[in-house]
C-alpha positions as CSV (number, residue, x, y, z in Angstrom):
1,M,-26.6,5.8,-27.4
2,G,-27.5,3.0,-29.1
3,T,-25.0,0.2,-29.5
4,T,-24.0,-2.4,-32.1
5,T,-22.3,-5.7,-31.5
6,E,-19.3,-7.5,-32.7
7,D,-18.5,-11.0,-31.7
8,N,-19.3,-11.0,-27.9
9,I,-18.1,-7.0,-27.4
10,T,-21.1,-4.3,-27.3
11,R,-19.9,-1.4,-29.7
12,P,-22.0,2.3,-29.3
13,L,-23.4,3.9,-32.7
14,P,-21.0,6.6,-34.0
15,T,-22.0,9.8,-32.7
16,N,-21.6,13.1,-34.5
17,K,-19.1,14.7,-33.0
18,D,-16.4,16.8,-34.0
19,D,-13.0,15.2,-34.5
20,A,-11.2,17.2,-31.8
21,T,-14.0,16.6,-28.9
22,L,-13.8,12.1,-30.1
23,I,-10.1,12.7,-29.9
24,Q,-10.3,14.9,-26.4
25,E,-12.8,12.1,-24.6
26,A,-10.5,9.1,-26.5
27,D,-7.7,10.5,-24.6
28,E,-9.6,11.1,-21.2
29,L,-11.3,7.6,-21.4
30,F,-7.6,5.5,-21.9
31,A,-6.3,7.6,-18.9
32,V,-9.1,5.7,-16.8
33,E,-8.4,2.5,-19.0
34,R,-11.4,2.4,-21.2
35,L,-9.3,1.6,-23.6
36,L,-12.2,0.0,-26.1
37,N,-14.2,2.8,-25.6
38,A,-11.3,5.3,-26.4
39,S,-10.5,3.0,-29.6
40,D,-14.2,3.4,-30.6
41,L,-14.3,7.1,-30.8
42,L,-10.8,7.2,-32.3
43,E,-12.0,5.2,-35.3
44,Q,-14.4,7.4,-36.0
45,V,-12.4,10.4,-36.3
46,Q,-12.7,11.5,-39.9
47,D,-9.5,13.8,-40.2
48,K,-6.6,10.7,-39.3
49,A,-4.1,12.9,-39.8
50,L,-4.7,14.2,-36.3
51,L,-4.3,11.1,-35.2
52,Q,-1.0,10.9,-32.9
53,D,1.5,8.0,-32.5
54,R,-0.5,7.3,-28.8
55,H,-3.9,7.2,-30.7
56,H,-2.6,4.5,-33.2
57,M,-1.3,2.4,-30.3
58,M,-4.6,2.5,-29.0
59,L,-6.5,1.2,-31.8
60,R,-3.9,-1.6,-31.9
61,W,-4.0,-2.7,-29.1
62,A,-8.1,-2.6,-29.1
63,V,-7.8,-5.3,-31.6
64,A,-5.8,-7.2,-29.6
65,V,-7.2,-7.4,-26.9
66,R,-10.9,-7.9,-28.3
67,K,-9.6,-10.8,-29.9
68,G,-8.2,-11.7,-26.1
69,I,-11.3,-11.3,-24.8
70,N,-13.4,-13.3,-27.8
71,D,-10.8,-15.6,-27.8
72,L,-10.9,-16.1,-24.1
73,L,-15.1,-16.1,-24.1
74,Q,-14.6,-19.4,-25.9
75,D,-15.3,-23.1,-24.6
76,P,-11.8,-24.5,-24.9
77,E,-13.3,-27.9,-25.5
78,E,-16.2,-27.1,-27.8
79,K,-15.9,-27.8,-31.2
80,T,-16.4,-24.6,-33.6
81,N,-17.5,-25.1,-37.4
82,A,-17.7,-29.4,-37.7
83,E,-14.3,-28.5,-37.1
84,E,-11.1,-31.0,-35.1
85,N,-10.7,-29.2,-31.3
86,P,-7.6,-27.5,-31.9
87,W,-7.1,-27.6,-27.8
88,K,-5.7,-30.9,-26.2
89,K,-6.4,-30.9,-22.1
90,Q,-3.0,-30.8,-20.7
91,S,-4.1,-31.8,-17.0
92,E,-7.4,-31.2,-14.8
93,T,-7.0,-30.2,-11.4
94,H,-9.2,-30.8,-8.4
95,G,-8.2,-30.6,-4.9
96,H,-6.3,-27.5,-3.4
97,R,-7.0,-25.6,-6.3
98,D,-9.5,-26.2,-9.5
99,F,-8.0,-25.0,-12.9
100,F,-7.1,-26.6,-16.4
101,V,-4.4,-26.5,-18.4
102,Y,-5.0,-27.2,-22.4
103,Y,-2.5,-26.3,-25.2
104,R,-2.1,-26.5,-29.2
105,I,0.9,-25.8,-31.8
106,T,0.4,-23.6,-34.6
107,E,1.4,-24.8,-38.1
108,Q,4.2,-21.9,-37.4
109,N,5.5,-24.0,-34.3
110,Q,4.1,-21.7,-32.0
111,L,3.2,-23.1,-28.7
112,I,-0.1,-21.5,-27.2
113,S,-1.5,-22.4,-24.0
114,R,-4.3,-21.7,-21.9
115,I,-5.5,-21.9,-18.0
116,D,-8.8,-21.8,-16.5
117,C,-8.8,-21.4,-12.8
118,A,-11.5,-20.7,-10.0
119,I,-10.4,-18.5,-7.4
120,E,-12.4,-16.4,-4.4
121,S,-12.1,-12.8,-5.1
122,S,-10.0,-12.4,-1.9
123,L,-7.1,-14.2,-4.2
124,L,-7.3,-12.0,-7.2
125,I,-5.4,-8.6,-5.7
126,P,-2.4,-11.3,-4.9
127,I,-2.3,-13.0,-8.3
128,L,-2.2,-10.0,-10.0
129,A,0.6,-8.5,-7.6
130,V,2.7,-12.1,-8.8
131,F,2.1,-11.2,-12.2
132,N,2.6,-7.3,-11.9
133,E,5.8,-7.1,-9.8
134,S,8.5,-8.2,-12.5
135,D,11.3,-7.5,-10.0
136,L,9.9,-10.1,-7.9
137,Y,9.9,-12.6,-10.3
138,A,12.8,-14.6,-9.2
139,T,12.1,-15.2,-6.4
140,W,9.6,-17.3,-7.2
141,M,9.6,-18.6,-10.8
142,P,10.3,-22.2,-11.4
143,S,13.8,-22.9,-13.0
144,W,15.0,-26.6,-14.2
145,N,18.0,-27.7,-15.4
146,K,17.2,-31.0,-16.9
147,P,16.0,-32.3,-19.1
148,I,16.7,-29.1,-20.5
149,K,18.2,-26.0,-18.7
150,L,15.5,-23.1,-18.3
151,G,14.7,-20.2,-15.6
152,I,15.0,-16.5,-15.5
153,S,17.9,-15.2,-15.3
154,Q,17.0,-11.1,-15.5
155,T,13.8,-9.2,-14.9
156,R,13.9,-5.0,-15.6
157,K,10.7,-2.7,-15.9
158,L,11.4,-0.7,-18.1
159,K,8.6,1.7,-18.1
160,E,5.2,2.2,-15.7
161,S,2.0,4.9,-16.6
162,G,-1.1,5.0,-15.1
163,R,-2.5,2.1,-13.5
164,G,-1.2,-1.2,-15.4
165,N,0.4,0.0,-17.5
166,Q,4.1,-1.2,-18.0
167,I,6.5,-2.4,-20.4
168,I,8.7,-5.1,-19.0
169,Q,11.6,-7.4,-20.0
170,V,12.7,-10.9,-18.9
171,T,16.1,-12.7,-20.1
172,T,15.3,-16.6,-19.9
173,S,18.7,-18.4,-20.0
174,L,18.6,-21.6,-21.8
175,A,21.4,-24.8,-22.4
176,W,23.9,-24.6,-25.4
177,P,23.0,-25.2,-28.2
178,F,20.1,-22.2,-27.4
179,Y,21.0,-18.2,-27.2
180,D,19.5,-17.4,-24.3
181,R,15.7,-15.9,-25.3
182,D,14.9,-12.2,-24.5
183,L,11.6,-11.0,-24.1
184,I,9.8,-7.6,-24.1
185,M,5.8,-7.4,-22.7
186,H,4.1,-4.2,-23.0
187,V,1.4,-5.0,-20.3
188,V,-1.8,-3.1,-20.0
189,A,-5.4,-3.5,-18.2
190,V,-8.6,-2.6,-19.6
191,D,-11.7,-2.3,-17.5
192,V,-15.0,-4.3,-20.1
193,I,-17.1,-4.0,-17.0
194,D,-19.9,-2.3,-18.8
195,E,-20.0,-4.1,-22.5
196,Q,-18.6,-7.3,-20.8
197,Q,-19.1,-8.1,-17.2
198,C,-15.0,-8.5,-16.9
199,I,-11.7,-6.8,-16.6
200,A,-8.9,-7.7,-19.7
201,I,-5.6,-7.6,-19.2
202,H,-3.2,-7.7,-22.3
203,A,0.4,-8.5,-22.3
204,M,2.0,-8.7,-25.8
205,S,5.5,-8.1,-27.3
206,E,7.0,-4.4,-28.3
207,S,10.1,-3.1,-30.3
208,H,12.3,0.0,-30.0
209,Q,10.1,1.4,-32.6
210,D,7.2,1.1,-30.6
211,D,8.8,2.7,-28.0
212,P,12.2,4.0,-27.9
213,V,12.7,3.3,-23.9
214,I,13.2,-0.4,-25.5
215,P,16.4,-1.5,-26.3
216,E,17.6,-3.0,-29.1
217,P,17.9,-6.9,-29.1
218,S,21.5,-8.0,-27.8
219,P,23.7,-10.3,-30.9
220,K,23.8,-12.7,-27.9
221,Q,20.1,-13.3,-27.5
222,V,17.1,-14.1,-29.7
223,R,14.0,-11.9,-28.9
224,I,11.0,-13.5,-28.9
225,D,7.1,-12.8,-30.1
226,Y,4.9,-13.1,-27.4
227,D,1.4,-13.0,-26.8
228,C,-0.9,-13.3,-23.7
229,S,-4.6,-12.5,-22.5
230,I,-5.9,-12.6,-19.5
231,L,-9.6,-11.9,-18.5
232,I,-11.8,-11.6,-14.7
233,R,-15.0,-12.2,-14.4
234,A,-17.5,-14.0,-11.9
235,C,-17.5,-17.7,-12.2
236,P,-20.6,-19.2,-13.6
237,P,-21.7,-22.3,-10.3
238,D,-21.5,-24.3,-13.2
239,H,-18.4,-24.1,-14.7
240,P,-16.2,-27.3,-15.5
241,C,-13.6,-26.2,-12.8
242,L,-16.3,-26.5,-10.2
243,A,-17.9,-30.1,-11.0
244,K,-15.4,-31.9,-9.5
245,S,-14.1,-29.7,-6.8
246,K,-12.5,-30.9,-3.3
247,H,-11.7,-27.3,-2.5
248,E,-13.3,-25.9,1.0
249,Y,-14.2,-21.7,-0.9
250,P,-15.0,-19.6,2.1
251,E,-18.5,-19.3,3.1
252,G,-20.0,-16.5,1.2
253,E,-17.1,-15.1,-1.0
254,E,-17.7,-14.4,-4.5
255,L,-15.9,-17.1,-6.5
256,L,-14.3,-15.8,-9.4
257,L,-13.1,-17.3,-13.3
258,F,-9.3,-16.4,-14.0
259,S,-8.4,-17.1,-17.8
260,L,-5.2,-16.6,-19.3
261,E,-3.7,-17.4,-22.9
262,M,-0.5,-17.5,-23.9
263,N,0.9,-17.4,-27.0
264,A,5.3,-17.8,-27.5
265,D,6.7,-17.9,-30.6
266,P,10.8,-19.0,-29.2
267,H,12.2,-18.5,-33.0
268,V,13.1,-22.1,-33.2
269,N,12.9,-24.2,-36.6
270,A,11.5,-27.5,-34.8
271,I,10.5,-28.4,-31.2
272,P,11.9,-31.4,-30.3
273,Q,8.9,-33.6,-28.9
274,S,10.6,-34.2,-25.6
275,L,11.5,-30.4,-25.4
276,Q,7.8,-30.0,-26.3
277,N,6.3,-32.6,-23.8
278,F,8.4,-31.0,-20.9
279,V,6.8,-28.0,-21.9
280,T,3.2,-28.6,-21.5
281,R,3.2,-31.6,-19.2
282,T,5.5,-30.3,-16.5
283,V,6.7,-26.1,-17.1
284,I,3.1,-25.0,-17.5
285,G,1.3,-26.7,-14.6
286,R,4.2,-26.1,-12.4
287,F,4.1,-22.3,-13.4
288,W,0.5,-22.2,-12.4
289,S,0.8,-24.0,-9.2
290,S,3.9,-22.1,-7.8
291,L,2.2,-18.7,-8.8
292,M,-1.2,-19.6,-6.9
293,H,1.1,-20.6,-4.1
294,V,2.9,-17.1,-4.3
295,A,-0.7,-15.4,-4.3
296,E,-1.7,-17.7,-1.5
297,D,1.0,-16.3,0.9
298,I,0.5,-13.0,-0.5
299,R,-2.8,-13.0,1.3
300,E,-1.7,-14.7,4.3
301,G,0.9,-11.9,4.9
302,K,3.9,-14.7,3.9
303,R,5.8,-12.2,1.2
304,P,6.8,-8.8,2.8
305,Q,8.7,-7.8,-0.4
306,H,5.2,-8.3,-2.5
307,K,3.2,-6.7,0.6
308,E,5.6,-3.8,0.8
309,A,4.8,-3.2,-3.4
310,I,1.3,-3.5,-3.2
311,D,1.3,-0.9,-0.3
312,Q,3.8,1.3,-3.2
313,K,1.3,1.1,-5.6
314,R,-2.3,1.3,-3.6
315,E,-4.0,3.2,-6.3
316,M,-3.8,0.7,-9.3
317,Y,-4.6,-2.1,-6.9
318,D,-7.1,-0.4,-5.0
319,W,-8.3,0.3,-8.5
320,I,-9.0,-3.0,-9.0
321,D,-10.8,-4.1,-6.2
322,Q,-13.4,-1.5,-6.5
323,R,-13.6,-2.6,-10.2
324,I,-14.3,-6.2,-9.4
325,S,-17.0,-5.3,-6.5
326,V,-18.5,-3.1,-8.8
327,M,-18.9,-6.1,-11.7
328,I,-19.9,-8.5,-8.8
329,Q,-22.5,-6.1,-7.4
330,R,-24.2,-5.6,-11.0
331,L,-24.3,-9.2,-11.6
332,K,-26.5,-9.5,-8.6
333,E,-28.4,-6.9,-9.9
334,Q,-28.8,-8.5,-13.0
335,N,-30.0,-12.0,-12.0
336,G,-31.7,-11.0,-9.1
337,S,-29.6,-13.4,-6.4
338,D,-27.5,-12.7,-3.8
339,H,-25.0,-14.9,-6.4
340,G,-25.4,-13.8,-9.5
341,G,-22.6,-15.6,-11.6
342,G,-20.2,-16.3,-8.8
343,G,-20.7,-17.7,-5.2
344,S,-20.0,-20.2,-2.8
345,V,-19.7,-23.8,-4.1
346,P,-22.9,-25.8,-4.6
347,A,-23.1,-28.9,-1.4
348,E,-23.4,-30.9,-4.3
349,Q,-20.1,-30.1,-5.8
350,K,-18.1,-30.7,-3.1
């Protein structure tokens, strides 16, 4: 089958299959985390009346996932179209971990943050477990009392189906005069290894209209809008994360680039500069450092609750591990080297 390219993502050319076959194959692909392939088939269905709610959901999600992938494949420090780069680099950390923190604030007063971090492949499952096991957020998530009260008061997993497909509710406590913020996240993992040599994870807000399991917002809380894209791919050996690295990565272990972009709309008329500075300079970096610390603890067997959760969902985590291995092997074959697109940090970069 031929292919066509949209932005950075390769897409198949239309087929001559009938509508029933297209829909059946789309459902089968979605069941194995191939959302983008499923949406490509659904777009070819002629009789749109045959599409059910789940199919419209797939199409809506595919648009968000493609945008997230394209955004994260862009260099946040590169100017485009002769315009000023909208991203501001908040911090650059080398030493125990190599990562960058960027942020920007839109005209609609939304805070968008981005993190790029180089990790060894053995740390991937622990990191994903920290994100995925929402019931354990309270055991590690940072909280503050000054300059403003900020911290998680409750997390609930409302629904889980398949591998990496779940709906989570998170309530954040804020100090008066702010109402507590309520967040609904629907999270979906997407296998894009064949098209883009990566795994994508996307989370975005949904409402009761999207899924009946989601409760209506409480009158004493403000439900925020949220969108988060994660991209996992082989880390290029010349990536800026590694240019000044002092971290001793395990010899012979493949390096991955973990990129995350979050867009949160807290629904406030204006964010005070002091609070804006606090979030961008303190909260984002502290959140990532805490998450990485917990992931390392999980890998070393120091977090029995997370280990138990991983063991109970072995199918999902084994699938991720297996697909990442396929991705790395394909890159090796493509580049004809033992460290195609990843690998240990060269000695001159240490």
